[in-house]
C-alpha positions in Angstrom: 4.9 1.2 35.2 2.1 2.8 37.3 1.4 1.3 40.8 -2.5 1.3 41.6 -3.8 -0.4 45.1 -7.9 -0.9 45.2 -9.6 -1.2 48.4 -13.3 -2.5 48.7 -14.3 -4.9 51.4 -16.1 -6.9 47.7 -14.6 -8.6 45.7 -14.7 -11.8 43.5 -15.7 -14.9 44.1 -17.3 -12.4 47.0 -20.7 -11.6 45.6 -21.5 -7.7 45.2 -22.0 -5.9 42.8 -19.4 -3.6 43.8 -16.1 -6.0 43.5 -17.9 -7.1 40.6 -17.3 -3.2 38.9 -13.4 -3.3 41.0 -12.2 -6.9 39.2 -13.6 -5.7 35.4 -11.8 -2.0 35.9 -8.8 -3.8 37.8 -8.8 -6.4 34.7 -8.7 -3.2 32.0 -6.4 -1.0 34.0 -4.0 -3.7 33.9 -3.9 -5.0 30.7 -3.3 -0.8 29.6 0.3 -1.3 31.6 -0.4 -0.6 35.4 0.3 -2.4 38.3 -2.9 -3.2 39.6 -3.3 -4.6 43.2 -6.4 -5.3 44.9 -6.8 -5.7 49.2 -10.5 -6.9 50.3 -11.5 -8.8 53.2 -10.8 -12.2 53.1 -13.5 -15.2 51.9 -15.7 -15.8 54.4 -15.3 -19.8 55.3 -12.9 -20.1 53.2 -13.2 -21.2 49.3 -10.9 -20.6 46.3 -9.4 -16.9 45.3 -9.4 -16.0 41.9 -7.8 -13.0 40.4 -7.7 -11.3 36.7 -4.6 -11.6 34.6 -1.9 -9.2 36.1 -3.9 -8.5 39.2 -2.4 -8.9 42.9 -5.6 -9.7 45.5 -4.5 -9.5 49.3 -7.1 -9.9 51.4 -7.1 -9.4 55.1 -9.6 -10.6 58.1 -12.5 -12.7 57.4 -15.1 -12.1 55.1 -17.8 -9.4 57.3 -20.2 -7.2 56.7 -22.8 -8.9 54.5 -25.2 -10.2 57.1 -28.9 -9.7 57.7 -30.0 -7.1 60.9 -28.3 -3.7 61.3 -26.6 -4.1 64.1 -25.1 -7.5 62.9 -23.8 -5.4 59.6 -23.2 -3.1 61.6 -21.1 -5.5 64.0 -19.8 -7.3 60.7 -18.6 -3.7 59.1 -17.0 -2.8 62.6 -15.2 -5.7 62.6 -13.3 -5.1 59.2 -11.1 -1.9 59.7 -8.5 -3.3 62.7 -7.3 -5.7 60.0 -7.8 -3.2 56.7 -5.0 -0.8 58.8 -2.8 -3.5 59.7 -2.6 -4.9 56.1 -2.5 -1.0 54.7 0.4 -0.5 56.9 2.5 -3.4 55.0 1.3 -2.6 52.2 4.8 -2.0 49.4 4.9 1.7 48.0 1.9 2.6 45.3 1.6 5.6 42.9 -2.5 5.9 43.8 -4.2 4.1 45.9 -8.5 3.9 44.7 -10.7 3.3 48.0 -14.2 2.4 47.3 -16.9 3.3 50.0 -17.5 -0.7 51.1 -17.2 -0.5 54.3 -19.0 2.3 55.0 -16.2 6.0 55.9 -13.7 3.4 54.6 -12.3 6.9 53.2 -11.6 8.0 56.4 -9.7 5.3 57.0 -7.6 5.2 54.0 -6.6 9.2 54.0 -4.9 8.6 57.5 -3.1 5.9 56.6 -1.5 7.0 52.9 1.8 6.9 52.9 3.9 10.6 51.9 4.2 11.1 48.1 0.8 8.4 47.0 -1.8 10.4 45.4 -5.1 9.3 47.0 -8.9 8.6 44.6 -12.2 7.7 46.4 -15.0 6.1 44.7 -18.4 7.2 45.6 -20.8 4.7 45.3 -22.6 6.2 48.7 -23.0 9.1 50.5 -21.8 8.4 54.0 -23.3 8.8 56.6 -26.2 10.3 55.1 -27.9 7.3 53.8 -27.6 5.9 57.0 -29.4 9.3 58.0 -31.9 8.9 55.5 -32.9 4.8 56.8 -32.6 5.7 60.4 -30.3 3.7 61.1 -28.6 6.9 62.6 -30.4 9.6 64.1 -30.4 12.8 61.6 -28.1 15.3 62.9 -27.4 13.7 65.5 -24.1 13.3 67.4 -23.0 10.6 65.6 -23.9 11.6 62.7 -22.7 15.0 62.5 -19.5 13.1 63.8 -19.1 10.9 61.1 -19.7 13.8 58.9 -17.0 15.7 60.0 -14.9 13.1 59.3 -15.5 11.8 56.2 -15.7 15.9 54.7 -12.2 15.9 56.6 -10.8 12.6 54.6 -12.6 14.1 51.0 -10.5 16.9 51.1 -7.2 14.8 51.4 -8.4 13.1 48.5 -6.9 13.8 45.1 -10.2 13.7 43.6 -13.7 12.3 43.4 -15.6 10.3 41.5 -19.1 10.0 42.0 -21.4 7.6 39.7 -23.8 10.0 39.1 -24.7 14.0 38.8 -27.3 13.9 41.9 -24.3 13.0 43.6 -21.6 14.9 42.4 -23.8 17.5 43.0 -24.5 16.2 47.0 -21.0 15.6 47.3 -20.2 19.3 46.4 -23.2 20.9 48.7 -21.6 19.7 51.6 -18.4 20.9 51.0 -17.5 23.5 48.4 -14.2 23.3 49.8 -13.5 19.6 49.3 -12.0 18.1 45.6 -14.8 18.5 42.6 -16.7 15.3 42.1 -15.4 13.7 38.7 -19.1 12.1 37.4 -18.6 8.7 35.7 -21.5 6.1 36.2 -21.6 2.7 36.8 -21.6 0.1 34.1 -23.7 -3.5 34.1 -21.0 -5.9 34.4 -22.4 -8.3 32.5 -21.0 -12.0 31.2 -19.5 -11.7 27.4 -22.4 -12.7 25.4 -22.2 -16.7 23.9 -23.8 -17.8 20.7 -26.3 -20.0 22.5 -27.6 -17.2 24.5 -30.7 -17.1 22.6 -32.1 -20.3 23.3 -31.1 -19.8 27.2 -33.0 -17.5 27.5 -36.0 -18.4 25.9 -35.8 -21.5 28.4 -35.4 -18.8 31.2 -38.2 -18.0 30.8 -40.3 -20.8 30.0 -39.4 -21.5 33.7 -40.7 -18.7 35.2 -43.2 -17.4 33.0 -46.4 -18.7 31.1 -46.4 -18.2 27.2 -47.7 -15.3 25.7 -46.8 -13.7 29.4 -45.7 -9.7 29.5 -42.6 -10.4 31.7 -42.2 -8.1 34.1 -39.0 -8.4 36.1 -37.0 -6.9 39.7 -33.9 -8.7 39.7 -31.4 -7.4 42.6 -31.1 -6.2 45.6 -34.4 -6.1 47.7 -33.4 -3.4 50.5 -34.1 -0.9 52.8 -33.8 1.8 50.1 -36.3 0.3 47.5 -39.8 1.1 48.5 -42.0 -2.7 47.9 -45.9 -1.6 49.2 -46.6 0.1 45.3 -45.2 -3.0 43.9 -46.8 -5.4 45.6 -50.2 -3.1 44.8 -49.8 -3.4 41.5 -48.7 -6.9 41.3 -52.5 -7.7 43.1 -54.0 -5.1 40.8 -52.2 -6.5 37.6 -54.0 -10.1 38.7 -57.0 -8.6 37.9 -56.8 -6.0 36.4 -54.5 -7.8 33.4 -53.6 -11.6 34.0 -50.6 -11.1 31.1 -48.3 -9.3 32.7 -46.5 -11.5 34.8 -43.9 -10.8 37.6 -40.6 -12.6 38.2 -38.3 -11.2 41.5 -35.2 -12.2 41.6 -32.6 -11.5 44.1 -32.1 -11.8 48.5 -32.3 -8.7 51.2 -33.9 -7.9 53.8 -37.0 -7.3 51.8 -36.8 -10.3 49.7 -38.5 -12.2 52.5 -41.7 -9.4 52.4 -42.5 -9.4 49.5 -42.4 -13.2 49.2 -45.1 -13.0 51.7 -47.0 -9.8 50.7 -47.5 -11.7 47.3 -45.7 -15.0 46.6 -49.4 -16.8 46.7 -50.3 -14.7 43.7 -50.9 -16.6 40.3 -48.9 -14.4 38.4 -45.7 -14.2 40.3 -42.4 -16.1 40.2 -40.0 -16.0 43.4 -35.8 -16.8 43.0 -33.0 -16.4 44.7 -30.1 -14.7 43.1 -28.8 -16.5 39.8 -25.1 -17.6 38.7 -23.2 -14.3 37.9 -22.5 -16.3 34.1 -26.6 -16.4 33.6 -26.8 -12.8 34.5 -27.3 -11.3 30.4 -29.9 -14.3 29.7 -32.0 -13.9 32.7 -31.5 -10.3 32.5 -32.8 -10.2 28.8 -36.1 -12.8 29.5 -37.5 -9.7 31.2 -40.2 -7.8 28.7 -39.4 -4.7 30.8 -37.1 -4.2 34.2 -38.5 -2.5 37.1 -36.2 -0.3 39.8 -36.6 1.8 42.7 -36.0 4.2 45.2 -36.8 5.9 48.4 -36.8 10.1 47.3 -35.3 10.7 50.0 -32.7 8.9 49.0 -31.9 11.4 46.2 -28.5 12.0 46.0 -26.9 8.9 47.9 -27.4 6.1 46.2 -27.7 5.8 42.5 -29.8 2.2 41.7 -27.8 0.0 39.4 -30.9 -2.2 38.5 -31.5 0.3 35.3 -27.8 -0.4 33.5 -28.5 -4.0 33.5 -31.9 -3.4 31.8 -30.6 -1.1 29.4 -27.2 -3.4 29.0 -29.6 -6.4 27.5 -32.0 -3.5 25.4 -34.7 -3.9 27.9 -36.8 -1.1 28.8 -37.3 0.3 32.7 -39.7 1.4 35.0 -38.0 3.8 38.2 -40.4 4.0 41.3 -38.1 7.1 42.7 -36.6 10.9 42.2 -37.0 12.5 38.7 -33.6 14.6 39.7 -31.9 11.2 40.4 -29.0 10.2 38.0 -30.6 6.6 36.8 -34.4 8.5 36.2 -32.6 11.3 33.9 -30.8 8.7 32.0 -34.4 6.8 31.5 -35.6 10.3 30.6 -33.1 11.6 28.0 -32.9 8.8 26.2 -36.8 7.9 26.3 -35.5 4.1 27.2 -38.6 3.5 29.7 -41.0 5.7 32.4 -39.8 7.5 36.3 -42.8 7.1 38.0 -42.4 9.8 40.9 -45.8 9.3 42.0 -45.0 5.6 43.6 -48.2 3.6 44.0 -49.3 0.8 42.9 -52.3 2.4 41.5 -49.9 4.4 38.9 -47.9 1.5 38.2 -50.5 -1.1 37.2 -52.3 1.0 34.9 -48.4 2.0 33.8 -47.2 -1.9 32.8 -51.1 -2.2 31.5 -50.3 0.1 29.2 -47.1 -0.5 28.1 -48.5 -4.2 27.3 -51.6 -2.8 25.3 -49.7 -0.9 23.2 -47.1 -2.5 21.6 -45.6 0.6 19.5 -45.0 1.8 22.7 -43.0 -1.0 23.6 -40.9 -1.5 21.5 -40.0 2.2 20.7 -38.8 1.9 24.5 -36.9 -1.3 23.6 -35.7 0.1 20.7 -34.1 3.5 23.0 -32.5 1.0 25.7 -30.9 -0.6 22.9 -29.4 3.0 22.5 -28.9 4.3 25.9 -26.5 1.8 26.6 -24.3 3.0 24.5 -24.0 5.8 26.6 -22.9 4.0 29.9 -21.4 0.9 28.3 -18.9 -1.3 30.1 -16.1 0.3 27.1 -16.7 3.7 27.8 -16.9 4.1 31.2 -13.0 2.2 31.1 -12.0 4.8 29.0 -13.3 7.3 31.3 -11.8 5.4 34.2 -8.3 5.4 32.3 -8.2 9.1 31.3 -8.4 10.0 35.2 -6.2 7.8 36.9 -3.3 9.0 34.0 -4.1 12.3 34.8 -4.0 12.3 38.5 -0.7 10.2 37.5 0.5 13.0 35.5 -0.2 15.4 38.4 -2.9 17.5 36.8 -4.4 19.8 39.0 -2.3 18.9 42.2 -3.0 17.8 45.2 -6.1 19.2 47.1 -5.7 21.4 50.5 -4.9 19.6 53.2 
Protein backbone atom coordinates (compact mmCIF):
# COMPACT_ATOMS: atom_id res chain seq x y z
CA UNK A 1 0.00 0.00 0.00
CA UNK A 2 1.61 3.33 -1.07
CA UNK A 3 2.41 5.63 1.86
CA UNK A 4 1.86 9.35 1.30
CA UNK A 5 2.67 12.33 3.51
CA UNK A 6 0.95 15.68 2.83
CA UNK A 7 2.46 18.78 4.44
CA UNK A 8 0.58 22.08 4.82
CA UNK A 9 0.13 24.57 7.66
CA UNK A 10 -3.66 24.59 7.29
CA UNK A 11 -6.00 21.61 7.54
CA UNK A 12 -9.59 21.43 8.79
CA UNK A 13 -11.06 22.29 11.18
CA UNK A 14 -8.68 25.25 10.74
CA UNK A 15 -10.12 27.59 8.09
CA UNK A 16 -8.40 27.95 4.75
CA UNK A 17 -9.03 26.99 1.14
CA UNK A 18 -5.78 25.05 0.76
CA UNK A 19 -6.64 22.93 3.78
CA UNK A 20 -10.07 22.09 2.42
CA UNK A 21 -8.55 21.13 -0.94
CA UNK A 22 -6.09 18.87 0.84
CA UNK A 23 -8.91 17.31 2.88
CA UNK A 24 -10.77 16.31 -0.27
CA UNK A 25 -7.65 15.07 -2.08
CA UNK A 26 -6.41 12.99 0.84
CA UNK A 27 -9.88 11.52 1.40
CA UNK A 28 -10.02 10.49 -2.26
CA UNK A 29 -6.54 8.95 -2.20
CA UNK A 30 -7.39 6.99 0.95
CA UNK A 31 -10.48 5.61 -0.81
CA UNK A 32 -8.21 4.53 -3.67
CA UNK A 33 -6.11 2.45 -1.31
CA UNK A 34 -3.26 4.77 -0.33
CA UNK A 35 -2.03 5.08 3.24
CA UNK A 36 -2.27 8.83 3.82
CA UNK A 37 -0.85 11.01 6.60
CA UNK A 38 -1.24 14.79 6.88
CA UNK A 39 1.34 16.87 8.77
CA UNK A 40 -0.14 20.23 9.72
CA UNK A 41 0.04 22.99 12.33
CA UNK A 42 -1.64 22.65 15.69
CA UNK A 43 -5.04 24.18 16.23
CA UNK A 44 -4.92 27.67 17.71
CA UNK A 45 -6.63 27.65 21.07
CA UNK A 46 -7.14 23.90 20.95
CA UNK A 47 -10.24 22.70 19.20
CA UNK A 48 -11.67 19.37 18.19
CA UNK A 49 -9.55 17.55 15.62
CA UNK A 50 -10.96 15.75 12.60
CA UNK A 51 -9.77 13.70 9.64
CA UNK A 52 -11.26 11.99 6.58
CA UNK A 53 -11.77 8.25 6.78
CA UNK A 54 -8.46 6.45 6.34
CA UNK A 55 -6.34 9.59 6.85
CA UNK A 56 -4.04 10.14 9.84
CA UNK A 57 -3.47 13.73 10.98
CA UNK A 58 -0.28 14.68 12.86
CA UNK A 59 -0.05 18.22 14.22
CA UNK A 60 3.06 20.19 15.10
CA UNK A 61 3.48 23.32 17.21
CA UNK A 62 0.50 25.64 17.43
CA UNK A 63 -1.54 27.54 14.86
CA UNK A 64 0.47 30.41 13.41
CA UNK A 65 0.75 32.55 10.33
CA UNK A 66 -2.93 33.45 10.13
CA UNK A 67 -2.36 36.90 11.62
CA UNK A 68 -3.12 40.40 10.47
CA UNK A 69 -0.23 42.70 9.68
CA UNK A 70 2.87 41.73 7.73
CA UNK A 71 5.22 41.60 10.71
CA UNK A 72 2.83 39.42 12.73
CA UNK A 73 2.30 37.07 9.78
CA UNK A 74 6.05 36.77 9.16
CA UNK A 75 6.68 35.97 12.83
CA UNK A 76 3.83 33.47 12.85
CA UNK A 77 5.29 31.69 9.84
CA UNK A 78 8.83 31.72 11.23
CA UNK A 79 7.67 30.06 14.44
CA UNK A 80 6.39 27.09 12.44
CA UNK A 81 9.69 25.88 11.03
CA UNK A 82 11.48 24.46 14.12
CA UNK A 83 8.50 22.35 15.19
CA UNK A 84 7.82 21.35 11.57
CA UNK A 85 11.43 20.19 11.16
CA UNK A 86 11.30 18.29 14.45
CA UNK A 87 8.13 16.47 13.46
CA UNK A 88 9.44 15.67 9.97
CA UNK A 89 12.43 13.93 11.56
CA UNK A 90 10.08 11.75 13.56
CA UNK A 91 7.85 10.66 10.69
CA UNK A 92 7.90 6.96 9.74
CA UNK A 93 9.14 6.01 6.25
CA UNK A 94 6.96 7.22 3.39
CA UNK A 95 6.98 6.60 -0.35
CA UNK A 96 6.05 10.16 -1.30
CA UNK A 97 6.00 13.57 0.41
CA UNK A 98 3.65 16.21 -1.06
CA UNK A 99 4.22 19.72 0.24
CA UNK A 100 2.26 22.92 -0.39
CA UNK A 101 3.33 26.58 -0.12
CA UNK A 102 2.07 27.37 3.38
CA UNK A 103 4.15 28.44 5.21
CA UNK A 104 6.09 30.20 2.44
CA UNK A 105 9.22 28.39 1.22
CA UNK A 106 8.12 25.20 2.95
CA UNK A 107 9.50 23.39 -0.10
CA UNK A 108 12.99 24.43 0.97
CA UNK A 109 12.64 22.77 4.36
CA UNK A 110 11.19 19.51 3.10
CA UNK A 111 13.64 19.23 0.18
CA UNK A 112 16.60 18.98 2.53
CA UNK A 113 14.89 16.84 5.12
CA UNK A 114 13.30 14.06 3.10
CA UNK A 115 14.83 10.64 3.73
CA UNK A 116 16.68 8.75 1.02
CA UNK A 117 14.33 6.71 -1.13
CA UNK A 118 11.35 9.05 -0.59
CA UNK A 119 10.00 10.83 -3.63
CA UNK A 120 9.03 14.47 -3.37
CA UNK A 121 6.24 16.45 -5.07
CA UNK A 122 5.54 20.17 -4.68
CA UNK A 123 1.97 21.48 -4.96
CA UNK A 124 2.47 25.15 -5.89
CA UNK A 125 -0.41 27.40 -4.84
CA UNK A 126 1.79 30.51 -4.88
CA UNK A 127 5.27 31.34 -6.17
CA UNK A 128 7.63 32.57 -3.47
CA UNK A 129 9.46 34.86 -3.05
CA UNK A 130 8.06 36.36 -6.27
CA UNK A 131 4.64 37.17 -4.79
CA UNK A 132 6.29 38.85 -1.78
CA UNK A 133 8.35 41.03 -4.11
CA UNK A 134 5.32 41.98 -6.20
CA UNK A 135 3.37 42.99 -3.09
CA UNK A 136 6.27 45.03 -1.73
CA UNK A 137 6.85 42.77 1.27
CA UNK A 138 10.40 42.16 0.02
CA UNK A 139 12.43 44.67 -1.98
CA UNK A 140 12.40 43.58 -5.61
CA UNK A 141 15.81 42.16 -6.50
CA UNK A 142 17.09 42.84 -3.00
CA UNK A 143 19.49 40.65 -1.07
CA UNK A 144 16.77 38.80 0.85
CA UNK A 145 14.63 38.22 -2.25
CA UNK A 146 17.59 36.96 -4.28
CA UNK A 147 18.63 34.64 -1.48
CA UNK A 148 15.13 33.24 -1.07
CA UNK A 149 14.83 32.68 -4.82
CA UNK A 150 18.10 30.77 -4.97
CA UNK A 151 16.92 28.57 -2.13
CA UNK A 152 13.53 28.02 -3.79
CA UNK A 153 15.06 27.12 -7.17
CA UNK A 154 17.58 24.76 -5.59
CA UNK A 155 14.84 23.14 -3.51
CA UNK A 156 12.54 22.49 -6.47
CA UNK A 157 15.44 20.85 -8.33
CA UNK A 158 15.47 18.29 -5.57
CA UNK A 159 11.82 17.47 -6.21
CA UNK A 160 10.66 14.67 -8.47
CA UNK A 161 7.70 16.70 -9.67
CA UNK A 162 5.89 20.01 -9.38
CA UNK A 163 2.15 20.62 -9.79
CA UNK A 164 1.08 24.20 -10.54
CA UNK A 165 -2.53 25.34 -10.31
CA UNK A 166 -2.41 27.32 -13.55
CA UNK A 167 -0.67 27.53 -16.91
CA UNK A 168 0.57 31.02 -16.09
CA UNK A 169 2.15 29.74 -12.88
CA UNK A 170 3.74 26.77 -14.63
CA UNK A 171 5.25 29.12 -17.23
CA UNK A 172 6.64 31.39 -14.52
CA UNK A 173 8.22 28.50 -12.65
CA UNK A 174 9.71 27.11 -15.86
CA UNK A 175 11.13 30.50 -16.85
CA UNK A 176 12.62 30.98 -13.39
CA UNK A 177 14.53 27.72 -13.65
CA UNK A 178 14.63 26.14 -17.14
CA UNK A 179 16.69 23.27 -15.73
CA UNK A 180 14.21 22.40 -12.99
CA UNK A 181 11.31 19.96 -13.02
CA UNK A 182 8.79 20.91 -15.67
CA UNK A 183 5.56 21.72 -13.82
CA UNK A 184 2.37 19.81 -14.53
CA UNK A 185 -0.86 21.83 -14.43
CA UNK A 186 -3.75 20.58 -12.33
CA UNK A 187 -6.22 23.36 -11.54
CA UNK A 188 -7.82 23.80 -8.16
CA UNK A 189 -11.46 22.93 -7.85
CA UNK A 190 -14.18 24.42 -5.67
CA UNK A 191 -14.24 22.50 -2.35
CA UNK A 192 -17.98 22.76 -1.73
CA UNK A 193 -20.22 20.66 0.51
CA UNK A 194 -22.41 18.06 -1.16
CA UNK A 195 -25.83 19.26 -2.43
CA UNK A 196 -28.80 18.85 -0.10
CA UNK A 197 -32.48 18.46 -0.98
CA UNK A 198 -33.38 21.75 0.68
CA UNK A 199 -30.61 23.79 -1.00
CA UNK A 200 -33.01 25.85 -3.12
CA UNK A 201 -35.10 26.88 -0.12
CA UNK A 202 -31.99 27.72 1.89
CA UNK A 203 -30.51 29.65 -1.04
CA UNK A 204 -33.61 31.80 -1.43
CA UNK A 205 -33.82 32.43 2.30
CA UNK A 206 -30.19 33.58 2.33
CA UNK A 207 -30.71 35.74 -0.72
CA UNK A 208 -33.69 37.49 0.87
CA UNK A 209 -31.54 38.21 3.91
CA UNK A 210 -28.87 40.07 1.90
CA UNK A 211 -30.68 41.73 -1.05
CA UNK A 212 -34.07 43.27 -1.82
CA UNK A 213 -36.58 41.35 -3.92
CA UNK A 214 -35.98 41.85 -7.63
CA UNK A 215 -32.37 42.97 -7.21
CA UNK A 216 -29.51 41.78 -9.39
CA UNK A 217 -27.10 40.40 -6.77
CA UNK A 218 -23.35 40.85 -7.34
CA UNK A 219 -21.21 38.96 -4.83
CA UNK A 220 -17.58 39.13 -3.76
CA UNK A 221 -17.01 36.19 -1.43
CA UNK A 222 -13.69 35.20 0.10
CA UNK A 223 -10.42 36.79 1.11
CA UNK A 224 -10.05 40.55 0.95
CA UNK A 225 -6.29 40.34 0.58
CA UNK A 226 -3.45 42.46 -0.72
CA UNK A 227 -3.46 40.62 -4.04
CA UNK A 228 -6.83 42.12 -4.98
CA UNK A 229 -7.60 45.69 -6.16
CA UNK A 230 -10.62 47.21 -4.42
CA UNK A 231 -10.60 50.90 -5.33
CA UNK A 232 -12.26 50.16 -8.67
CA UNK A 233 -14.88 47.97 -7.00
CA UNK A 234 -15.71 50.72 -4.50
CA UNK A 235 -16.11 53.22 -7.33
CA UNK A 236 -18.39 50.80 -9.21
CA UNK A 237 -20.57 50.43 -6.10
CA UNK A 238 -21.02 54.20 -5.90
CA UNK A 239 -21.77 54.49 -9.63
CA UNK A 240 -24.36 51.70 -9.71
CA UNK A 241 -26.11 53.16 -6.66
CA UNK A 242 -26.96 56.15 -8.89
CA UNK A 243 -27.12 54.66 -12.39
CA UNK A 244 -28.80 51.30 -11.69
CA UNK A 245 -30.16 50.96 -8.12
CA UNK A 246 -31.46 47.46 -8.92
CA UNK A 247 -27.86 46.19 -8.64
CA UNK A 248 -27.07 45.10 -5.08
CA UNK A 249 -23.63 44.12 -3.79
CA UNK A 250 -22.86 41.48 -1.16
CA UNK A 251 -19.34 41.45 0.31
CA UNK A 252 -18.69 38.30 2.33
CA UNK A 253 -15.40 37.36 3.97
CA UNK A 254 -12.51 38.90 5.82
CA UNK A 255 -8.89 39.87 5.32
CA UNK A 256 -6.69 42.97 5.60
CA UNK A 257 -8.74 45.00 3.07
CA UNK A 258 -12.19 44.07 4.37
CA UNK A 259 -12.34 47.01 6.84
CA UNK A 260 -11.17 49.40 4.10
CA UNK A 261 -13.92 48.22 1.76
CA UNK A 262 -16.57 48.48 4.45
CA UNK A 263 -15.45 52.01 5.32
CA UNK A 264 -15.40 53.00 1.64
CA UNK A 265 -18.91 51.88 0.67
CA UNK A 266 -20.57 50.37 3.73
CA UNK A 267 -22.91 53.35 3.98
CA UNK A 268 -24.30 52.86 0.48
CA UNK A 269 -27.89 51.52 0.37
CA UNK A 270 -26.95 48.96 -2.30
CA UNK A 271 -24.43 47.02 -0.16
CA UNK A 272 -24.46 44.23 2.41
CA UNK A 273 -21.37 43.18 4.37
CA UNK A 274 -21.14 39.81 6.10
CA UNK A 275 -18.36 37.90 7.87
CA UNK A 276 -17.21 34.52 6.48
CA UNK A 277 -20.11 32.09 6.33
CA UNK A 278 -19.86 28.48 7.59
CA UNK A 279 -18.29 26.12 5.08
CA UNK A 280 -21.36 23.88 5.33
CA UNK A 281 -23.42 26.74 3.83
CA UNK A 282 -20.94 27.74 1.12
CA UNK A 283 -22.83 26.12 -1.75
CA UNK A 284 -26.05 28.00 -0.96
CA UNK A 285 -24.36 31.36 -0.28
CA UNK A 286 -22.45 31.26 -3.58
CA UNK A 287 -25.52 30.12 -5.52
CA UNK A 288 -27.55 33.02 -4.08
CA UNK A 289 -25.66 35.45 -6.33
CA UNK A 290 -26.53 36.33 -9.92
CA UNK A 291 -22.96 37.34 -10.75
CA UNK A 292 -19.68 36.78 -8.93
CA UNK A 293 -16.76 39.14 -8.84
CA UNK A 294 -13.09 38.15 -8.69
CA UNK A 295 -10.03 40.36 -8.88
CA UNK A 296 -6.26 40.19 -9.08
CA UNK A 297 -3.53 42.78 -9.43
CA UNK A 298 -1.98 42.66 -12.90
CA UNK A 299 1.55 42.40 -11.58
CA UNK A 300 0.72 39.13 -9.79
CA UNK A 301 0.05 37.17 -12.99
CA UNK A 302 1.75 33.79 -12.69
CA UNK A 303 2.30 33.99 -8.93
CA UNK A 304 -1.27 33.35 -7.74
CA UNK A 305 -4.55 32.11 -9.25
CA UNK A 306 -7.82 33.55 -7.83
CA UNK A 307 -9.93 30.66 -6.56
CA UNK A 308 -13.17 32.66 -6.49
CA UNK A 309 -13.72 31.89 -10.18
CA UNK A 310 -13.91 28.15 -9.51
CA UNK A 311 -16.49 28.61 -6.78
CA UNK A 312 -18.68 30.70 -9.10
CA UNK A 313 -18.52 28.15 -11.91
CA UNK A 314 -19.20 25.26 -9.53
CA UNK A 315 -22.62 26.72 -8.70
CA UNK A 316 -23.32 27.73 -12.31
CA UNK A 317 -22.91 31.47 -11.92
CA UNK A 318 -21.03 33.79 -14.31
CA UNK A 319 -17.97 35.62 -13.05
CA UNK A 320 -16.50 39.01 -13.88
CA UNK A 321 -12.75 39.09 -13.34
CA UNK A 322 -10.80 42.30 -12.87
CA UNK A 323 -7.25 41.39 -13.78
CA UNK A 324 -4.78 40.28 -16.43
CA UNK A 325 -6.11 38.31 -19.41
CA UNK A 326 -2.99 36.11 -19.33
CA UNK A 327 -3.92 34.49 -16.01
CA UNK A 328 -5.31 30.98 -15.68
CA UNK A 329 -8.69 32.09 -14.32
CA UNK A 330 -9.04 34.72 -17.03
CA UNK A 331 -8.28 32.19 -19.77
CA UNK A 332 -10.88 29.80 -18.32
CA UNK A 333 -13.54 32.52 -18.40
CA UNK A 334 -12.61 33.64 -21.91
CA UNK A 335 -12.39 30.11 -23.33
CA UNK A 336 -15.77 29.06 -21.95
CA UNK A 337 -17.73 32.31 -22.13
CA UNK A 338 -18.67 31.94 -18.48
CA UNK A 339 -18.33 35.63 -17.74
CA UNK A 340 -16.03 38.45 -18.77
CA UNK A 341 -12.50 39.66 -18.12
CA UNK A 342 -11.95 43.36 -17.49
CA UNK A 343 -8.28 44.21 -17.95
CA UNK A 344 -9.09 47.89 -17.62
CA UNK A 345 -10.03 47.54 -13.97
CA UNK A 346 -11.67 50.92 -13.41
CA UNK A 347 -14.83 51.61 -11.50
CA UNK A 348 -16.43 53.10 -14.60
CA UNK A 349 -15.67 49.98 -16.68
CA UNK A 350 -16.94 47.60 -14.01
CA UNK A 351 -20.13 49.56 -13.40
CA UNK A 352 -20.82 49.74 -17.13
CA UNK A 353 -20.28 45.99 -17.55
CA UNK A 354 -22.67 45.18 -14.72
CA UNK A 355 -25.33 47.60 -15.94
CA UNK A 356 -25.17 46.10 -19.44
CA UNK A 357 -25.49 42.62 -17.97
CA UNK A 358 -28.43 43.67 -15.80
CA UNK A 359 -30.30 45.08 -18.79
CA UNK A 360 -29.43 42.28 -21.21
CA UNK A 361 -31.02 39.30 -19.52
CA UNK A 362 -30.42 37.03 -22.55
CA UNK A 363 -26.68 37.65 -22.34
CA UNK A 364 -26.70 36.94 -18.63
CA UNK A 365 -28.62 33.68 -19.21
CA UNK A 366 -26.09 32.63 -21.85
CA UNK A 367 -23.21 33.29 -19.45
CA UNK A 368 -24.94 31.32 -16.74
CA UNK A 369 -25.42 28.35 -19.06
CA UNK A 370 -21.75 28.56 -20.09
CA UNK A 371 -20.71 28.66 -16.42
CA UNK A 372 -22.65 25.48 -15.70
CA UNK A 373 -20.95 23.73 -18.63
CA UNK A 374 -17.50 25.07 -17.67
CA UNK A 375 -17.87 23.67 -14.18
CA UNK A 376 -17.22 20.20 -15.59
CA UNK A 377 -13.77 21.23 -16.84
CA UNK A 378 -12.60 22.01 -13.32
CA UNK A 379 -14.84 19.61 -11.44
CA UNK A 380 -13.64 17.93 -8.28
CA UNK A 381 -13.86 14.45 -9.77
CA UNK A 382 -11.86 15.36 -12.87
CA UNK A 383 -9.13 17.09 -10.85
CA UNK A 384 -8.93 14.24 -8.33
CA UNK A 385 -8.54 11.72 -11.16
CA UNK A 386 -5.65 13.75 -12.55
CA UNK A 387 -4.04 13.92 -9.12
CA UNK A 388 -4.33 10.15 -8.67
CA UNK A 389 -2.71 9.56 -12.07
CA UNK A 390 0.13 11.97 -11.27
CA UNK A 391 0.86 10.35 -7.92
CA UNK A 392 0.67 6.84 -9.33
CA UNK A 393 3.06 7.86 -12.10
CA UNK A 394 5.59 9.23 -9.62
CA UNK A 395 5.36 6.15 -7.42
CA UNK A 396 5.90 3.99 -10.48
CA UNK A 397 9.08 5.92 -11.19
CA UNK A 398 8.02 7.49 -14.47
CA UNK A 399 10.56 10.07 -15.44
CA UNK A 400 12.96 9.16 -12.61
CA UNK A 401 14.41 11.55 -10.04
CA UNK A 402 15.51 15.01 -11.09
CA UNK A 403 19.19 16.03 -11.01
CA UNK A 404 20.33 17.11 -7.56
